[in-house]
C-alpha positions as CSV (number, residue, x, y, z in Angstrom):
1,M,24.1,15.4,-3.5
2,N,23.1,14.5,0.1
3,R,19.5,15.0,1.1
4,S,18.4,15.2,4.7
5,S,15.4,13.1,5.5
6,P,12.4,15.3,6.4
7,S,10.9,14.8,9.8
8,P,8.1,12.1,9.8
9,A,6.2,14.5,12.1
10,D,5.8,16.8,9.1
11,L,4.1,14.2,7.0
12,P,0.5,15.6,7.0
13,A,1.8,19.1,6.2
14,R,4.1,17.7,3.5
15,S,1.1,15.8,2.1
16,L,-0.9,19.0,1.8
17,R,2.0,20.7,0.0
18,A,2.7,17.8,-2.4
19,V,-0.5,15.6,-2.8
20,W,-3.8,16.5,-4.4
21,H,-6.1,14.2,-2.4
22,P,-9.0,12.6,-4.2
23,C,-12.6,13.5,-3.9
24,T,-11.7,16.4,-1.6
25,Q,-12.0,20.2,-1.6
26,M,-8.4,20.8,-0.5
27,K,-9.3,24.1,1.2
28,R,-11.1,22.2,3.9
29,H,-7.7,20.8,5.0
30,E,-6.5,24.2,6.1
31,G,-7.5,23.5,9.6
32,A,-7.8,19.7,9.3
33,P,-4.7,18.0,8.0
34,P,-5.1,14.3,6.8
35,L,-4.6,11.7,9.4
36,E,-1.3,9.8,9.0
37,I,-1.7,6.0,8.9
38,V,1.5,4.0,9.5
39,R,0.4,0.4,9.7
40,G,-2.6,-2.0,9.4
41,E,-3.5,-5.1,11.2
42,G,-6.7,-7.0,10.2
43,V,-9.6,-4.6,10.4
44,W,-7.5,-2.0,12.3
45,L,-5.6,1.0,11.0
46,I,-2.8,2.4,13.3
47,D,-2.0,6.1,13.1
48,A,1.3,7.8,13.9
49,Q,0.3,8.1,17.6
50,G,-0.3,4.4,17.8
51,R,-4.2,4.7,18.0
52,R,-6.2,1.8,16.6
53,I,-9.0,2.8,14.2
54,L,-11.5,0.3,12.9
55,D,-11.6,0.4,9.1
56,A,-15.3,0.1,8.8
57,V,-15.4,1.2,5.1
58,S,-12.7,-1.3,4.0
59,S,-10.5,1.6,2.7
60,W,-13.1,2.7,0.1
61,W,-14.6,-0.7,-0.2
62,V,-11.5,-2.5,-1.4
63,N,-10.1,-4.5,1.5
64,L,-11.8,-7.9,1.9
65,F,-9.6,-9.9,4.3
66,G,-7.9,-7.3,6.4
67,H,-4.7,-5.4,6.3
68,N,-1.4,-7.3,6.4
69,Q,-3.1,-10.5,5.1
70,P,-0.4,-13.1,5.0
71,Q,-1.5,-15.2,2.0
72,I,-2.0,-12.2,-0.3
73,K,1.3,-10.7,0.8
74,A,3.1,-14.0,0.2
75,A,1.6,-14.4,-3.3
76,I,2.8,-10.9,-4.3
77,T,6.2,-11.5,-2.8
78,A,6.6,-14.8,-4.6
79,Q,5.6,-13.2,-7.9
80,M,8.2,-10.4,-7.4
81,D,10.9,-13.1,-7.5
82,R,9.7,-14.2,-11.0
83,I,8.6,-11.1,-13.0
84,E,7.1,-7.9,-11.7
85,H,5.6,-6.7,-15.0
86,V,5.6,-7.5,-18.7
87,M,3.5,-6.0,-21.5
88,L,0.5,-8.1,-22.3
89,A,0.5,-7.2,-26.0
90,G,2.1,-10.2,-27.8
91,L,3.3,-11.7,-24.5
92,T,1.6,-13.5,-21.7
93,H,2.3,-14.9,-18.2
94,A,1.0,-17.5,-15.8
95,P,-0.9,-15.2,-13.3
96,V,-3.0,-13.5,-16.0
97,V,-3.9,-16.8,-17.7
98,E,-4.8,-18.6,-14.4
99,L,-6.8,-15.6,-13.2
100,S,-8.8,-15.4,-16.4
101,E,-9.5,-19.1,-16.3
102,R,-10.6,-19.0,-12.7
103,L,-12.9,-16.0,-13.2
104,H,-14.5,-17.7,-16.2
105,A,-15.0,-20.9,-14.1
106,R,-16.7,-18.9,-11.3
107,T,-18.8,-16.4,-13.3
108,G,-19.6,-18.2,-16.6
109,L,-18.1,-15.3,-18.5
110,G,-14.7,-15.2,-20.1
111,H,-12.3,-13.4,-22.4
112,A,-11.0,-11.2,-19.6
113,H,-9.9,-7.7,-20.5
114,Y,-7.9,-6.0,-17.8
115,G,-7.8,-2.4,-16.6
116,S,-6.5,-0.6,-13.5
117,D,-9.6,0.6,-11.7
118,G,-13.4,0.7,-11.7
119,A,-13.8,3.7,-14.0
120,S,-11.4,2.0,-16.5
121,A,-13.6,-1.1,-16.4
122,T,-16.6,1.0,-17.2
123,E,-14.8,2.6,-20.1
124,I,-13.8,-0.8,-21.5
125,A,-17.3,-2.2,-21.2
126,L,-19.0,0.8,-22.9
127,K,-16.5,1.0,-25.7
128,M,-16.6,-2.8,-26.2
129,S,-20.4,-2.7,-26.4
130,A,-20.6,0.1,-28.9
131,H,-17.8,-1.4,-31.0
132,Y,-19.6,-4.8,-31.0
133,W,-22.7,-3.1,-32.6
134,R,-20.4,-1.3,-35.1
135,N,-18.8,-4.6,-36.1
136,H,-22.3,-6.0,-36.5
137,G,-23.2,-3.3,-39.0
138,Q,-25.3,-1.2,-36.6
139,P,-23.0,1.8,-35.8
140,Q,-26.0,3.8,-34.8
141,K,-26.3,1.7,-31.6
142,N,-23.9,3.9,-29.6
143,R,-26.1,5.4,-26.9
144,F,-26.3,4.2,-23.3
145,I,-28.8,4.0,-20.4
146,G,-28.1,4.1,-16.7
147,L,-30.3,4.0,-13.6
148,A,-31.1,7.2,-11.8
149,G,-28.5,8.0,-9.1
150,G,-26.0,5.5,-10.7
151,Y,-22.3,5.9,-10.1
152,H,-19.8,4.2,-12.5
153,G,-16.6,6.3,-12.2
154,E,-15.3,9.7,-13.0
155,T,-13.4,9.4,-16.3
156,V,-15.1,11.1,-19.2
157,G,-16.8,8.0,-20.6
158,A,-17.8,6.8,-17.1
159,L,-19.3,10.2,-16.2
160,A,-21.7,9.8,-19.1
161,V,-23.4,7.0,-17.2
162,T,-22.9,8.5,-13.7
163,D,-26.0,10.3,-12.6
164,V,-24.3,12.5,-9.9
165,P,-24.5,16.1,-11.2
166,L,-21.8,17.5,-9.0
167,F,-19.2,15.2,-10.6
168,R,-20.5,15.8,-14.1
169,Q,-21.5,19.4,-14.4
170,S,-18.0,20.9,-14.5
171,Y,-17.2,18.7,-17.4
172,A,-20.5,19.0,-19.3
173,P,-18.9,20.0,-22.6
174,L,-16.9,16.8,-22.6
175,V,-19.6,14.4,-21.6
176,R,-22.2,12.7,-23.8
177,V,-24.8,12.1,-21.2
178,A,-26.7,8.8,-21.2
179,A,-30.4,8.4,-20.6
180,T,-31.6,7.5,-17.1
181,V,-34.5,5.4,-16.0
182,P,-36.0,5.1,-12.5
183,V,-34.7,2.6,-10.0
184,P,-37.2,0.8,-7.7
185,D,-35.6,2.2,-4.5
186,L,-37.6,0.5,-1.7
187,R,-37.5,3.6,0.4
188,R,-39.5,5.5,-2.2
189,K,-42.2,2.8,-2.7
190,P,-45.6,4.3,-2.3
191,A,-47.6,2.8,0.5
192,H,-50.4,1.6,-1.8
193,R,-48.0,-0.4,-4.0
194,S,-46.7,-3.9,-3.4
195,E,-43.0,-4.6,-3.9
196,A,-43.8,-6.5,-7.1
197,D,-46.0,-3.7,-8.4
198,W,-43.3,-1.1,-7.6
199,V,-40.7,-3.2,-9.6
200,A,-43.1,-3.5,-12.5
201,H,-43.8,0.2,-12.4
202,C,-40.1,1.1,-12.6
203,A,-39.4,-1.6,-15.2
204,S,-42.1,-0.3,-17.4
205,A,-40.3,3.0,-17.7
206,L,-37.3,1.2,-19.1
207,E,-39.5,-0.8,-21.5
208,R,-41.0,2.4,-22.8
209,H,-37.6,3.9,-23.4
210,L,-36.4,0.8,-25.2
211,Q,-39.5,0.7,-27.4
212,Q,-38.5,4.1,-28.7
213,H,-34.7,4.0,-28.5
214,A,-33.4,0.4,-28.6
215,C,-32.3,0.9,-32.3
216,R,-29.8,3.5,-31.1
217,T,-29.0,2.0,-27.7
218,A,-25.8,-0.1,-27.2
219,A,-26.2,-1.0,-23.5
220,L,-27.8,-0.5,-20.1
221,I,-25.4,-0.3,-17.2
222,V,-26.5,-1.1,-13.6
223,E,-25.1,-1.6,-10.2
224,P,-26.8,-4.9,-9.2
225,L,-29.0,-4.7,-6.1
226,V,-27.2,-1.9,-4.4
227,Q,-26.3,1.6,-5.7
228,C,-23.6,2.4,-3.1
229,A,-22.5,5.9,-4.0
230,A,-26.1,7.0,-4.4
231,G,-26.6,6.7,-0.7
232,F,-27.0,2.9,-0.6
233,V,-30.1,2.5,-2.7
234,F,-31.3,-1.1,-2.4
235,Y,-33.6,-2.6,-5.0
236,P,-35.2,-6.1,-5.4
237,P,-33.6,-8.9,-7.4
238,A,-36.8,-9.2,-9.4
239,Y,-36.0,-5.8,-11.0
240,L,-32.6,-7.0,-12.1
241,A,-34.2,-10.1,-13.6
242,R,-36.8,-8.0,-15.5
243,V,-34.0,-5.8,-16.8
244,R,-32.2,-8.8,-18.2
245,E,-35.4,-9.9,-19.9
246,L,-35.9,-6.5,-21.5
247,C,-32.3,-6.1,-22.6
248,T,-32.6,-9.5,-24.3
249,Q,-35.9,-8.7,-25.9
250,Y,-34.8,-5.4,-27.3
251,E,-31.2,-6.5,-28.2
252,V,-29.4,-4.2,-25.8
253,H,-26.4,-5.3,-23.8
254,L,-26.6,-5.5,-20.1
255,V,-23.5,-4.3,-18.3
256,A,-23.3,-5.3,-14.6
257,D,-21.0,-3.0,-12.6
258,E,-20.1,-5.2,-9.7
259,I,-17.1,-3.1,-8.8
260,A,-18.4,-2.4,-5.3
261,V,-20.9,-5.2,-4.7
262,G,-19.0,-8.1,-6.3
263,M,-16.4,-10.4,-4.8
264,G,-18.7,-11.6,-2.1
265,R,-19.8,-8.2,-0.7
266,S,-23.5,-8.9,-1.3
267,G,-23.4,-12.4,0.3
268,S,-22.9,-14.3,-3.0
269,L,-19.8,-14.0,-5.2
270,L,-21.7,-11.8,-7.5
271,A,-24.9,-9.9,-6.7
272,C,-26.3,-10.9,-10.1
273,E,-26.4,-14.5,-8.9
274,Q,-29.3,-13.5,-6.5
275,A,-31.4,-12.7,-9.5
276,S,-30.2,-15.6,-11.6
277,V,-28.9,-13.1,-14.1
278,R,-25.9,-13.4,-16.5
279,P,-24.9,-10.0,-17.9
280,D,-23.3,-9.5,-21.3
281,F,-20.4,-7.6,-19.6
282,L,-19.3,-7.9,-16.0
283,C,-17.1,-5.3,-14.4
284,L,-15.0,-6.2,-11.3
285,S,-12.4,-4.1,-9.4
286,K,-12.1,-2.9,-5.8
287,G,-12.0,-6.2,-3.9
288,L,-10.6,-8.1,-6.8
289,T,-7.1,-8.1,-5.3
290,G,-8.3,-8.0,-1.7
291,G,-7.4,-4.3,-1.6
292,Y,-3.7,-4.8,-2.3
293,L,-3.0,-3.6,-5.8
294,P,-5.0,-1.7,-8.5
295,L,-6.7,-4.1,-10.9
296,S,-10.0,-4.3,-12.8
297,V,-11.4,-6.7,-15.3
298,V,-14.3,-6.8,-17.8
299,L,-15.6,-10.3,-18.6
300,T,-17.9,-11.0,-21.5
301,T,-19.5,-13.6,-23.7
302,D,-18.3,-15.7,-26.6
303,M,-20.7,-13.9,-28.8
304,V,-19.2,-10.5,-28.0
305,Y,-15.7,-11.9,-28.4
306,A,-16.5,-13.4,-31.8
307,A,-17.6,-10.1,-33.2
308,F,-14.1,-8.7,-32.9
309,Y,-12.2,-11.8,-34.2
310,D,-11.2,-10.9,-37.7
311,D,-8.3,-10.3,-40.0
312,D,-9.1,-6.6,-40.0
313,V,-7.1,-4.9,-37.2
314,A,-9.7,-2.1,-37.0
315,R,-12.4,-4.6,-36.0
316,G,-10.2,-5.7,-33.0
317,F,-10.6,-4.1,-29.6
318,L,-7.5,-1.9,-29.3
319,H,-8.1,-0.5,-25.9
320,S,-5.0,-0.8,-23.7
321,H,-2.8,0.6,-20.9
322,S,0.8,0.0,-20.0
323,Y,0.1,-2.1,-16.9
324,T,-2.7,-4.3,-18.4
325,G,-2.8,-7.6,-16.6
326,N,0.1,-6.8,-14.2
327,P,1.5,-10.1,-12.8
328,L,1.7,-8.7,-9.2
329,A,-1.9,-7.6,-9.2
330,C,-3.1,-10.8,-10.9
331,S,-1.2,-12.8,-8.2
332,A,-2.9,-10.8,-5.5
333,A,-6.3,-11.5,-7.2
334,L,-5.5,-15.3,-7.3
335,A,-4.8,-15.3,-3.6
336,T,-8.0,-13.4,-3.0
337,L,-10.0,-16.0,-5.0
338,D,-8.3,-18.8,-2.9
339,L,-9.6,-17.1,0.2
340,L,-13.0,-16.4,-1.2
341,D,-14.2,-20.0,-1.8
342,E,-17.7,-21.3,-1.2
343,A,-16.9,-22.1,2.5
344,R,-15.9,-18.5,3.1
345,L,-19.0,-17.2,1.3
346,A,-21.1,-19.4,3.6
347,A,-19.1,-18.2,6.7
348,N,-19.7,-14.6,5.6
349,R,-23.4,-15.1,5.5
350,D,-23.3,-16.5,9.0
351,L,-21.1,-13.6,10.2
352,A,-23.5,-11.1,8.6
353,A,-26.5,-12.6,10.5
354,R,-24.6,-12.4,13.8
355,L,-23.5,-8.8,13.2
356,D,-26.9,-7.8,12.2
357,A,-28.2,-8.9,15.6
358,L,-25.4,-6.9,17.2
359,F,-26.4,-3.8,15.2
360,A,-30.0,-4.0,16.5
361,P,-29.6,-0.8,18.6
362,L,-28.9,1.1,15.3
363,H,-31.9,-0.4,13.7
364,A,-34.0,0.8,16.6
365,H,-32.5,4.2,17.0
366,P,-35.2,6.9,16.7
367,R,-33.2,9.1,14.3
368,L,-32.2,6.2,12.0
369,T,-34.7,5.2,9.3
370,H,-34.8,2.7,6.5
371,A,-32.5,0.2,8.0
372,R,-31.2,-2.1,5.2
373,H,-28.7,-4.9,5.0
374,L,-27.4,-7.2,2.3
375,G,-24.4,-9.4,2.8
376,L,-21.8,-7.4,4.6
377,I,-23.3,-4.0,3.8
378,W,-25.5,-2.1,6.2
379,A,-27.1,1.4,5.7
380,W,-29.4,3.7,7.6
381,D,-30.7,7.2,6.7
382,V,-30.5,9.9,9.4
383,A,-33.8,11.7,9.9
384,D,-33.5,15.5,10.0
385,A,-29.7,15.4,9.8
386,P,-27.9,18.7,10.1
387,A,-26.4,20.1,6.9
388,D,-22.9,19.2,7.9
389,F,-23.8,15.8,9.3
390,A,-21.4,13.7,7.3
391,R,-18.2,15.6,8.2
392,C,-19.1,16.0,11.8
393,F,-20.1,12.4,12.2
394,A,-16.9,11.2,10.6
395,A,-14.8,13.3,13.0
396,E,-16.8,12.1,16.1
397,A,-16.5,8.4,15.0
398,L,-12.8,8.8,14.3
399,A,-12.4,10.2,17.8
400,R,-14.0,7.0,19.1
401,G,-11.7,4.7,17.0
402,A,-13.8,4.0,13.9
403,L,-13.3,5.1,10.3
404,L,-16.8,5.9,9.0
405,R,-17.5,8.3,6.1
406,P,-21.3,8.8,5.6
407,I,-22.6,9.7,2.2
408,G,-24.8,12.8,2.8
409,S,-27.2,11.8,5.5
410,T,-26.7,8.0,4.9
411,L,-24.7,6.1,7.5
412,Y,-23.2,2.9,6.3
413,F,-20.9,0.0,7.4
414,M,-18.9,-2.0,4.8
415,P,-16.2,-3.7,7.0
416,P,-13.6,-6.3,5.9
417,Y,-14.8,-9.9,6.0
418,V,-12.5,-10.7,9.0
419,I,-14.3,-8.4,11.4
420,D,-15.2,-10.3,14.6
421,E,-18.0,-9.7,17.1
422,A,-15.8,-7.7,19.5
423,A,-14.8,-5.3,16.7
424,A,-18.4,-5.1,15.6
425,V,-19.5,-4.1,19.1
426,H,-16.7,-1.4,19.1
427,L,-18.0,-0.2,15.7
428,R,-21.6,-0.1,16.9
429,D,-20.8,1.8,20.0
430,A,-18.6,4.3,18.2
431,A,-21.3,4.9,15.7
432,L,-24.0,5.4,18.3
433,G,-21.8,7.7,20.4
434,A,-20.9,9.8,17.3
435,L,-24.5,9.9,16.2
436,D,-25.9,11.1,19.5
437,T,-23.2,13.7,19.9
438,V,-23.7,15.1,16.4
439,L,-27.5,15.1,16.6
440,T,-27.5,16.9,19.9
441,E,-25.0,19.6,19.1
442,T,-25.6,22.8,17.1
443,R,-23.6,22.9,13.9
444,T,-22.8,25.6,11.4
445,P,-24.3,24.4,8.1
446,T,-21.7,23.2,5.7
447,P,-22.6,21.6,2.3
448,N,-22.1,17.9,2.2
449,H,-20.1,16.1,-0.5
450,P,-22.7,13.8,-2.2
451,R,-20.3,10.9,-2.5
452,D,-18.2,11.2,0.6
453,G,-19.1,13.9,3.1
454,A,-16.0,13.3,5.3
455,A,-13.5,14.6,2.8
456,A,-11.7,16.4,5.7
457,T,-11.6,15.3,9.3
458,P,-11.1,18.1,11.9
459,Q,-8.0,17.2,14.0
460,A,-9.5,19.2,16.9
461,S,-12.0,16.3,17.5
462,L,-9.3,13.7,17.9
463,P,-8.3,12.5,21.3
């Protein structure tokens, strides 16, 4: 049967009829169809009208080295000529072995177990921790702790340790909610406390919890140094170091969710390195493949691995999915590691310093508070922001050629590592222009989405 090709001009409308877009109240798209992107070049996205839009959020924090990156593309293409996929149960292939070896060499953790996305990695780590204690004859150690405001994904297990009520409340009957302890958010530090005292104060809450509940607790999960989806909560490395000490003392696993802040985003390959901390489980995803293909990995210790090594199948870790360790995704990750060597990490730190100087007008803006910066992450809070700030700001920034999606009243930049100073100036000026427009215009209050307030972008604001 012959099928006529639908008109490309209808793509946004067709998308609304056929696609359930993520993290979006679809009704908001009634007057604001999604923007059609047809191409990418470095830090730029190109829409169907040929407009260039700076991808200042790295396409949800995944793109490290820009769109259309030649080395990563070449690695995927070469692998396609060999084998596109093969099941990893009972079989193996070169890309997954090499990737696992190289991750072990660079992190000190091994025995890589692969998933497809960040939430999958969280599920793997939590299940593996509880199963470890079961295999050690302590099945009662099956509870978890998270930090206040933590975000670790939206599958049912990950929601248990995600402290964002809007994501969790609709699924409350399905979720076994973890305990939460305070995080030493530097914005909340009382004036009379030093940073060290604030860290000790928050860590003492964790210690009190562990004193009472360690016998039933399998693991504590943290986002090291920056809780991104919480509105970019920054906390000192000293807190992470103290957390490691307490988990060791009370025999509770430490799970480091470096899905967003790993792979060089914080200035070091892993944010944990800045606190000289080695977790028991390390979760990576997002930038692991440079933003090209879905892949996540959980790395752990020899001690954890040994607890599952047995003749009894039931003592093994039987978690799986069909595309575990996909060769194409592993090849993309290997190419990403090639690019993310020590020289690149040093260059990123130099780039971050130059960009921070260029962003000085944002630091000094009278309506932007709590300017904070780590590696290639910047964030500011908007004082007295209107209720619909995030959506309105995103639309105004897009009209100025920048993809920016504030979280509530927090503005942030998380650009690809290949942004240059000219693009950074464009980004700064677009953000300042959008900010001044939104803050001086009267808006009808609209509830913000706590994770991503720009779920719909009004087309009327586009040039």
